[in-house]
C-alpha positions in Angstrom: 68.7 33.3 -43.8 71.6 35.8 -43.6 74.4 34.9 -41.1 76.9 37.2 -39.4 79.6 36.4 -42.0 77.4 36.8 -45.1 77.7 40.2 -46.8 75.3 39.4 -49.6 71.5 39.8 -49.9 69.4 36.9 -48.7 68.6 34.1 -51.1 65.5 35.0 -53.1 62.2 33.2 -52.6 60.1 35.2 -55.0 60.5 36.4 -58.6 60.5 40.1 -57.5 63.4 39.4 -55.1 65.3 37.7 -58.0 64.8 40.9 -60.1 65.9 43.1 -57.2 69.1 41.1 -56.7 69.8 41.2 -60.5 69.3 45.0 -60.5 71.6 45.4 -57.4 74.4 43.4 -59.2 73.8 45.3 -62.4 74.1 48.7 -60.7 77.1 47.5 -58.6 79.0 46.5 -61.8 78.4 50.0 -63.3 79.6 51.7 -60.1 82.7 49.4 -60.1 83.5 50.4 -63.7 83.1 54.1 -62.9 85.3 53.8 -59.8 88.0 51.9 -61.7 88.0 54.5 -64.5 88.1 57.5 -62.2 90.8 56.0 -60.1 92.9 55.2 -63.2 92.5 58.8 -64.5 93.4 60.3 -61.1 96.5 58.2 -60.7 97.6 59.1 -64.3 97.1 62.8 -63.7 99.1 62.7 -60.4 102.0 60.7 -61.9 102.6 62.1 -65.4 104.9 65.0 -66.2 102.9 66.5 -69.1 101.9 70.2 -68.8 100.1 72.7 -70.9 100.4 76.2 -69.6 98.2 77.8 -72.2 95.2 75.4 -72.2 92.1 77.4 -71.0 89.3 75.1 -72.1 88.7 71.7 -73.7 85.4 71.5 -75.5 85.8 67.9 -76.5 86.6 66.5 -73.0 83.8 68.6 -71.5 81.3 67.2 -74.0 82.5 63.6 -73.2 82.2 64.0 -69.4 78.7 65.5 -69.8 77.3 62.9 -72.2 78.9 59.8 -70.6 77.2 60.2 -67.2 73.8 60.8 -69.0 74.2 57.5 -70.8 75.2 55.7 -67.6 72.1 57.1 -65.9 69.9 55.8 -68.7 71.4 52.3 -68.2 70.5 52.5 -64.5 67.1 54.2 -64.9 65.5 51.9 -67.5 65.8 48.6 -65.4 64.9 50.6 -62.3 61.6 51.9 -63.7 60.8 48.4 -65.2 61.3 46.9 -61.7 59.1 49.6 -60.1 56.2 48.7 -62.4 56.7 45.0 -61.8 56.5 45.5 -58.1 53.3 47.6 -58.3 51.5 45.2 -60.6 48.7 43.3 -58.9 47.0 40.7 -61.1 44.2 38.5 -59.9 45.5 37.5 -56.4 44.5 34.0 -55.3 44.6 35.0 -51.6 44.3 38.2 -49.6 46.0 38.4 -46.2 45.2 41.3 -43.8 48.1 42.4 -41.5 47.7 44.7 -38.5 50.7 46.1 -36.6 50.4 46.6 -32.8 52.8 47.6 -30.1 54.4 45.1 -30.2 53.1 42.1 -32.2 51.3 41.4 -35.5 47.7 40.4 -36.1 46.7 38.4 -39.2 43.3 37.8 -40.9 42.4 35.4 -43.7 39.2 36.9 -45.0 38.7 35.3 -48.4 37.2 32.0 -47.5 37.2 31.9 -43.7 37.0 34.4 -40.8 40.2 33.2 -39.2 42.2 35.8 -37.2 45.2 35.3 -34.9 47.9 37.2 -33.1 51.6 36.5 -33.7 54.0 37.1 -30.8 57.7 36.4 -30.6 58.7 33.2 -28.9 61.0 33.5 -25.8 64.6 32.7 -26.4 64.6 29.3 -24.6 61.7 28.1 -26.7 62.9 29.3 -30.1 65.4 27.8 -32.5 65.8 31.1 -34.3 66.6 33.8 -31.7 64.4 36.9 -32.0 62.9 35.6 -35.2 60.4 32.8 -34.5 56.8 33.3 -33.4 54.1 31.3 -31.7 51.7 31.5 -34.7 53.3 31.5 -38.1 51.7 32.8 -41.2 51.0 29.9 -43.5 50.8 30.7 -47.2 50.6 28.6 -50.4 53.6 28.6 -52.7 53.3 29.4 -56.5 50.2 31.5 -55.7 49.7 35.2 -56.1 49.3 36.7 -52.6 47.9 40.2 -51.9 48.8 41.7 -48.5 46.8 44.6 -47.0 48.6 46.3 -44.2 47.6 48.8 -41.5 48.5 49.6 -37.9 46.4 50.0 -34.8 48.6 52.5 -32.9 51.9 53.8 -34.3 53.9 53.4 -37.6 55.2 49.9 -38.2 56.7 48.3 -41.3 56.0 44.8 -42.5 59.2 43.5 -44.1 60.4 40.1 -45.4 63.7 40.5 -47.2 63.8 37.1 -49.0 60.5 37.9 -50.6 61.4 41.5 -51.5 58.5 42.9 -49.5 58.6 46.1 -47.4 55.4 48.0 -46.7 54.6 50.6 -44.1 51.8 49.9 -41.6 50.2 53.3 -41.1 47.3 53.9 -38.6 44.1 54.8 -40.4 45.4 53.9 -43.9 45.6 50.6 -45.9 48.7 49.9 -47.8 48.7 47.1 -50.4 51.5 45.0 -51.8 51.8 41.6 -53.4 54.2 38.7 -54.0 54.5 35.1 -55.1 56.6 32.6 -53.1 58.3 30.2 -55.5 59.7 27.6 -53.0 58.7 26.0 -49.7 60.4 26.9 -46.4 60.5 29.4 -43.5 61.0 33.1 -44.3 61.8 35.6 -41.6 61.3 39.3 -41.3 61.1 42.1 -38.7 59.4 45.4 -38.2 61.5 48.0 -40.1 60.1 51.2 -38.6 61.2 52.3 -35.2 57.9 51.9 -33.3 58.8 52.0 -29.6 60.5 50.1 -26.8 59.9 46.6 -28.1 60.5 47.4 -31.8 63.1 44.6 -32.0 60.7 42.0 -30.6 57.9 41.8 -33.2 59.3 39.4 -35.9 57.5 38.0 -38.9 57.6 34.3 -39.8 56.1 33.0 -43.0 55.8 29.3 -43.7 55.4 28.4 -47.4 53.7 25.1 -48.1 52.2 23.4 -51.1 48.7 24.4 -52.1 47.3 21.0 -51.1 48.8 21.3 -47.6 47.5 24.9 -47.3 43.9 23.9 -48.2 43.9 20.9 -45.9 
């Protein structure tokens, strides 16, 4: 979980989040190289004494600063498109979890093998170890299993978001949104509604408890 002094992304708990962190670092390195190069050229231009009063155009340099950004954009676009397709791919999910956003709590339904439904409310501060993040009924999911999430809302727009899993999907009234993920380690993973949905928008957290498949079945 991210703390106040941590400027990085949360530790990944799914393959998709690992890819997202890798793409973030890849893009950041390209941006750092561009910043370094442009800063060096600006400082050089400001400090040198060379002049050319009769230079009206430079075809070579114009071709270079047109082609170079195009090549850089290709290096960013190819991994980005690959990641988009990876995130959209849904391949034989083991379990489907239905999520419904309300003002201001979440409802969950396991409908594959049992008709189990429950509401998930934020715990009061004096009862919670994790302030504004823990809930009375946690979502229990098996690790190393492909999970499909179907998300909607009963009243206004919400957004079901768990950063360490790389999941963010809008909950829209009258519409079903679908996303999927795979949790690759056990633990507690926290999220919050990421769409401003009213007075208690800050008080509808998400808590996922990842357990082994045997523990989940039992």
